[in-house]
Chimera marker file (.cmm) of the C-alpha trace (Angstrom):
<marker_set name="trace">
<marker id="1" x="0.602" y="27.537" z="11.983" r="1" g="1" b="0" radius="0.5"/>
<marker id="2" x="-2.680" y="25.701" z="11.511" r="1" g="1" b="0" radius="0.5"/>
<marker id="3" x="-5.596" y="26.768" z="13.659" r="1" g="1" b="0" radius="0.5"/>
<marker id="4" x="-7.899" y="23.773" z="13.342" r="1" g="1" b="0" radius="0.5"/>
<marker id="5" x="-7.592" y="20.251" z="14.624" r="1" g="1" b="0" radius="0.5"/>
<marker id="6" x="-8.318" y="18.837" z="11.180" r="1" g="1" b="0" radius="0.5"/>
<marker id="7" x="-5.618" y="21.039" z="9.604" r="1" g="1" b="0" radius="0.5"/>
<marker id="8" x="-3.057" y="19.749" z="12.105" r="1" g="1" b="0" radius="0.5"/>
<marker id="9" x="-4.055" y="16.175" z="11.289" r="1" g="1" b="0" radius="0.5"/>
<marker id="10" x="-3.823" y="16.944" z="7.573" r="1" g="1" b="0" radius="0.5"/>
<marker id="11" x="-0.250" y="18.212" z="8.053" r="1" g="1" b="0" radius="0.5"/>
<marker id="12" x="0.691" y="14.985" z="9.862" r="1" g="1" b="0" radius="0.5"/>
<marker id="13" x="-0.961" y="12.717" z="7.310" r="1" g="1" b="0" radius="0.5"/>
<marker id="14" x="0.508" y="14.637" z="4.367" r="1" g="1" b="0" radius="0.5"/>
<marker id="15" x="4.010" y="14.193" z="5.770" r="1" g="1" b="0" radius="0.5"/>
<marker id="16" x="3.599" y="10.450" z="6.257" r="1" g="1" b="0" radius="0.5"/>
<marker id="17" x="2.106" y="10.058" z="2.761" r="1" g="1" b="0" radius="0.5"/>
<marker id="18" x="4.940" y="12.125" z="1.290" r="1" g="1" b="0" radius="0.5"/>
<marker id="19" x="7.542" y="9.840" z="2.851" r="1" g="1" b="0" radius="0.5"/>
<marker id="20" x="5.710" y="6.719" z="1.661" r="1" g="1" b="0" radius="0.5"/>
<marker id="21" x="5.425" y="8.060" z="-1.892" r="1" g="1" b="0" radius="0.5"/>
<marker id="22" x="9.077" y="9.090" z="-1.878" r="1" g="1" b="0" radius="0.5"/>
<marker id="23" x="10.183" y="5.633" z="-0.746" r="1" g="1" b="0" radius="0.5"/>
<marker id="24" x="8.029" y="3.833" z="-3.329" r="1" g="1" b="0" radius="0.5"/>
<marker id="25" x="9.122" y="6.165" z="-6.136" r="1" g="1" b="0" radius="0.5"/>
<marker id="26" x="12.804" y="5.708" z="-5.291" r="1" g="1" b="0" radius="0.5"/>
<marker id="27" x="12.391" y="1.922" z="-5.051" r="1" g="1" b="0" radius="0.5"/>
<marker id="28" x="10.703" y="1.842" z="-8.448" r="1" g="1" b="0" radius="0.5"/>
<marker id="29" x="13.418" y="3.985" z="-10.026" r="1" g="1" b="0" radius="0.5"/>
<marker id="30" x="16.054" y="1.605" z="-8.650" r="1" g="1" b="0" radius="0.5"/>
<marker id="31" x="14.148" y="-1.374" z="-10.066" r="1" g="1" b="0" radius="0.5"/>
<marker id="32" x="13.937" y="0.312" z="-13.481" r="1" g="1" b="0" radius="0.5"/>
<marker id="33" x="17.674" y="0.971" z="-13.409" r="1" g="1" b="0" radius="0.5"/>
<marker id="34" x="18.347" y="-2.635" z="-12.424" r="1" g="1" b="0" radius="0.5"/>
<marker id="35" x="16.156" y="-3.870" z="-15.299" r="1" g="1" b="0" radius="0.5"/>
<marker id="36" x="17.917" y="-1.621" z="-17.818" r="1" g="1" b="0" radius="0.5"/>
<marker id="37" x="21.322" y="-2.902" z="-16.692" r="1" g="1" b="0" radius="0.5"/>
<marker id="38" x="20.371" y="-6.569" z="-17.122" r="1" g="1" b="0" radius="0.5"/>
<marker id="39" x="22.088" y="-8.314" z="-19.994" r="1" g="1" b="0" radius="0.5"/>
<marker id="40" x="20.284" y="-11.643" z="-19.847" r="1" g="1" b="0" radius="0.5"/>
<marker id="41" x="17.005" y="-11.675" z="-21.750" r="1" g="1" b="0" radius="0.5"/>
<marker id="42" x="15.470" y="-14.421" z="-19.616" r="1" g="1" b="0" radius="0.5"/>
<marker id="43" x="16.198" y="-12.613" z="-16.361" r="1" g="1" b="0" radius="0.5"/>
<marker id="44" x="14.811" y="-9.377" z="-17.759" r="1" g="1" b="0" radius="0.5"/>
<marker id="45" x="11.635" y="-11.075" z="-18.999" r="1" g="1" b="0" radius="0.5"/>
<marker id="46" x="11.044" y="-12.544" z="-15.546" r="1" g="1" b="0" radius="0.5"/>
<marker id="47" x="11.696" y="-9.222" z="-13.792" r="1" g="1" b="0" radius="0.5"/>
<marker id="48" x="9.667" y="-7.036" z="-16.178" r="1" g="1" b="0" radius="0.5"/>
<marker id="49" x="6.183" y="-7.839" z="-14.732" r="1" g="1" b="0" radius="0.5"/>
<marker id="50" x="7.345" y="-6.845" z="-11.245" r="1" g="1" b="0" radius="0.5"/>
<marker id="51" x="8.647" y="-3.496" z="-12.479" r="1" g="1" b="0" radius="0.5"/>
<marker id="52" x="5.514" y="-2.851" z="-14.550" r="1" g="1" b="0" radius="0.5"/>
<marker id="53" x="3.398" y="-3.581" z="-11.480" r="1" g="1" b="0" radius="0.5"/>
<marker id="54" x="5.405" y="-1.087" z="-9.418" r="1" g="1" b="0" radius="0.5"/>
<marker id="55" x="5.033" y="1.578" z="-12.117" r="1" g="1" b="0" radius="0.5"/>
<marker id="56" x="1.282" y="0.968" z="-12.401" r="1" g="1" b="0" radius="0.5"/>
<marker id="57" x="0.861" y="1.319" z="-8.645" r="1" g="1" b="0" radius="0.5"/>
<marker id="58" x="2.660" y="4.680" z="-8.693" r="1" g="1" b="0" radius="0.5"/>
<marker id="59" x="0.416" y="5.875" z="-11.509" r="1" g="1" b="0" radius="0.5"/>
<marker id="60" x="-2.700" y="4.671" z="-9.713" r="1" g="1" b="0" radius="0.5"/>
<marker id="61" x="-1.739" y="6.674" z="-6.619" r="1" g="1" b="0" radius="0.5"/>
<marker id="62" x="-0.903" y="9.744" z="-8.764" r="1" g="1" b="0" radius="0.5"/>
<marker id="63" x="2.736" y="9.716" z="-7.705" r="1" g="1" b="0" radius="0.5"/>
<marker id="64" x="3.618" y="9.786" z="-11.397" r="1" g="1" b="0" radius="0.5"/>
<marker id="65" x="1.423" y="10.774" z="-14.338" r="1" g="1" b="0" radius="0.5"/>
<marker id="66" x="-0.426" y="8.064" z="-16.250" r="1" g="1" b="0" radius="0.5"/>
<marker id="67" x="1.293" y="9.003" z="-19.515" r="1" g="1" b="0" radius="0.5"/>
<marker id="68" x="4.740" y="8.842" z="-17.907" r="1" g="1" b="0" radius="0.5"/>
<marker id="69" x="3.897" y="5.394" z="-16.601" r="1" g="1" b="0" radius="0.5"/>
<marker id="70" x="2.761" y="4.276" z="-20.047" r="1" g="1" b="0" radius="0.5"/>
<marker id="71" x="5.938" y="5.634" z="-21.637" r="1" g="1" b="0" radius="0.5"/>
<marker id="72" x="8.141" y="3.900" z="-19.067" r="1" g="1" b="0" radius="0.5"/>
<marker id="73" x="6.369" y="0.572" z="-19.548" r="1" g="1" b="0" radius="0.5"/>
<marker id="74" x="6.541" y="0.894" z="-23.326" r="1" g="1" b="0" radius="0.5"/>
<marker id="75" x="10.251" y="1.727" z="-23.368" r="1" g="1" b="0" radius="0.5"/>
<marker id="76" x="11.127" y="-1.017" z="-20.879" r="1" g="1" b="0" radius="0.5"/>
<marker id="77" x="9.143" y="-3.582" z="-22.860" r="1" g="1" b="0" radius="0.5"/>
<marker id="78" x="10.948" y="-2.577" z="-26.052" r="1" g="1" b="0" radius="0.5"/>
<marker id="79" x="14.284" y="-2.769" z="-24.258" r="1" g="1" b="0" radius="0.5"/>
<marker id="80" x="13.582" y="-6.266" z="-22.911" r="1" g="1" b="0" radius="0.5"/>
<marker id="81" x="12.453" y="-7.419" z="-26.372" r="1" g="1" b="0" radius="0.5"/>
<marker id="82" x="15.828" y="-6.454" z="-27.845" r="1" g="1" b="0" radius="0.5"/>
<marker id="83" x="17.783" y="-8.539" z="-25.313" r="1" g="1" b="0" radius="0.5"/>
<marker id="84" x="18.837" y="-12.072" z="-26.183" r="1" g="1" b="0" radius="0.5"/>
<link id1="1" id2="2" r="1" g="1" b="0" radius="0.2"/>
<link id1="2" id2="3" r="1" g="1" b="0" radius="0.2"/>
<link id1="3" id2="4" r="1" g="1" b="0" radius="0.2"/>
<link id1="4" id2="5" r="1" g="1" b="0" radius="0.2"/>
<link id1="5" id2="6" r="1" g="1" b="0" radius="0.2"/>
<link id1="6" id2="7" r="1" g="1" b="0" radius="0.2"/>
<link id1="7" id2="8" r="1" g="1" b="0" radius="0.2"/>
<link id1="8" id2="9" r="1" g="1" b="0" radius="0.2"/>
<link id1="9" id2="10" r="1" g="1" b="0" radius="0.2"/>
<link id1="10" id2="11" r="1" g="1" b="0" radius="0.2"/>
<link id1="11" id2="12" r="1" g="1" b="0" radius="0.2"/>
<link id1="12" id2="13" r="1" g="1" b="0" radius="0.2"/>
<link id1="13" id2="14" r="1" g="1" b="0" radius="0.2"/>
<link id1="14" id2="15" r="1" g="1" b="0" radius="0.2"/>
<link id1="15" id2="16" r="1" g="1" b="0" radius="0.2"/>
<link id1="16" id2="17" r="1" g="1" b="0" radius="0.2"/>
<link id1="17" id2="18" r="1" g="1" b="0" radius="0.2"/>
<link id1="18" id2="19" r="1" g="1" b="0" radius="0.2"/>
<link id1="19" id2="20" r="1" g="1" b="0" radius="0.2"/>
<link id1="20" id2="21" r="1" g="1" b="0" radius="0.2"/>
<link id1="21" id2="22" r="1" g="1" b="0" radius="0.2"/>
<link id1="22" id2="23" r="1" g="1" b="0" radius="0.2"/>
<link id1="23" id2="24" r="1" g="1" b="0" radius="0.2"/>
<link id1="24" id2="25" r="1" g="1" b="0" radius="0.2"/>
<link id1="25" id2="26" r="1" g="1" b="0" radius="0.2"/>
<link id1="26" id2="27" r="1" g="1" b="0" radius="0.2"/>
<link id1="27" id2="28" r="1" g="1" b="0" radius="0.2"/>
<link id1="28" id2="29" r="1" g="1" b="0" radius="0.2"/>
<link id1="29" id2="30" r="1" g="1" b="0" radius="0.2"/>
<link id1="30" id2="31" r="1" g="1" b="0" radius="0.2"/>
<link id1="31" id2="32" r="1" g="1" b="0" radius="0.2"/>
<link id1="32" id2="33" r="1" g="1" b="0" radius="0.2"/>
<link id1="33" id2="34" r="1" g="1" b="0" radius="0.2"/>
<link id1="34" id2="35" r="1" g="1" b="0" radius="0.2"/>
<link id1="35" id2="36" r="1" g="1" b="0" radius="0.2"/>
<link id1="36" id2="37" r="1" g="1" b="0" radius="0.2"/>
<link id1="37" id2="38" r="1" g="1" b="0" radius="0.2"/>
<link id1="38" id2="39" r="1" g="1" b="0" radius="0.2"/>
<link id1="39" id2="40" r="1" g="1" b="0" radius="0.2"/>
<link id1="40" id2="41" r="1" g="1" b="0" radius="0.2"/>
<link id1="41" id2="42" r="1" g="1" b="0" radius="0.2"/>
<link id1="42" id2="43" r="1" g="1" b="0" radius="0.2"/>
<link id1="43" id2="44" r="1" g="1" b="0" radius="0.2"/>
<link id1="44" id2="45" r="1" g="1" b="0" radius="0.2"/>
<link id1="45" id2="46" r="1" g="1" b="0" radius="0.2"/>
<link id1="46" id2="47" r="1" g="1" b="0" radius="0.2"/>
<link id1="47" id2="48" r="1" g="1" b="0" radius="0.2"/>
<link id1="48" id2="49" r="1" g="1" b="0" radius="0.2"/>
<link id1="49" id2="50" r="1" g="1" b="0" radius="0.2"/>
<link id1="50" id2="51" r="1" g="1" b="0" radius="0.2"/>
<link id1="51" id2="52" r="1" g="1" b="0" radius="0.2"/>
<link id1="52" id2="53" r="1" g="1" b="0" radius="0.2"/>
<link id1="53" id2="54" r="1" g="1" b="0" radius="0.2"/>
<link id1="54" id2="55" r="1" g="1" b="0" radius="0.2"/>
<link id1="55" id2="56" r="1" g="1" b="0" radius="0.2"/>
<link id1="56" id2="57" r="1" g="1" b="0" radius="0.2"/>
<link id1="57" id2="58" r="1" g="1" b="0" radius="0.2"/>
<link id1="58" id2="59" r="1" g="1" b="0" radius="0.2"/>
<link id1="59" id2="60" r="1" g="1" b="0" radius="0.2"/>
<link id1="60" id2="61" r="1" g="1" b="0" radius="0.2"/>
<link id1="61" id2="62" r="1" g="1" b="0" radius="0.2"/>
<link id1="62" id2="63" r="1" g="1" b="0" radius="0.2"/>
<link id1="63" id2="64" r="1" g="1" b="0" radius="0.2"/>
<link id1="64" id2="65" r="1" g="1" b="0" radius="0.2"/>
<link id1="65" id2="66" r="1" g="1" b="0" radius="0.2"/>
<link id1="66" id2="67" r="1" g="1" b="0" radius="0.2"/>
<link id1="67" id2="68" r="1" g="1" b="0" radius="0.2"/>
<link id1="68" id2="69" r="1" g="1" b="0" radius="0.2"/>
<link id1="69" id2="70" r="1" g="1" b="0" radius="0.2"/>
<link id1="70" id2="71" r="1" g="1" b="0" radius="0.2"/>
<link id1="71" id2="72" r="1" g="1" b="0" radius="0.2"/>
<link id1="72" id2="73" r="1" g="1" b="0" radius="0.2"/>
<link id1="73" id2="74" r="1" g="1" b="0" radius="0.2"/>
<link id1="74" id2="75" r="1" g="1" b="0" radius="0.2"/>
<link id1="75" id2="76" r="1" g="1" b="0" radius="0.2"/>
<link id1="76" id2="77" r="1" g="1" b="0" radius="0.2"/>
<link id1="77" id2="78" r="1" g="1" b="0" radius="0.2"/>
<link id1="78" id2="79" r="1" g="1" b="0" radius="0.2"/>
<link id1="79" id2="80" r="1" g="1" b="0" radius="0.2"/>
<link id1="80" id2="81" r="1" g="1" b="0" radius="0.2"/>
<link id1="81" id2="82" r="1" g="1" b="0" radius="0.2"/>
<link id1="82" id2="83" r="1" g="1" b="0" radius="0.2"/>
<link id1="83" id2="84" r="1" g="1" b="0" radius="0.2"/>
</marker_set>
């Protein structure tokens, strides 16, 4: 158990941040899955910027690595480009 006031606060704040990160990561993964399942090119092109924004926010907060974010964006962009 923590002995200092600041350590106790750190435990509380870490837990709340963990839950927030988990929620945002799961939401982003669901959005990526939804984008990959789209068959209409127009819908996918409209939805892509939202998903890219979500991915960039996760990378900015170090929830996912910058390179993983870049790879996801690249692959999703290629996927959307192939849709008609």
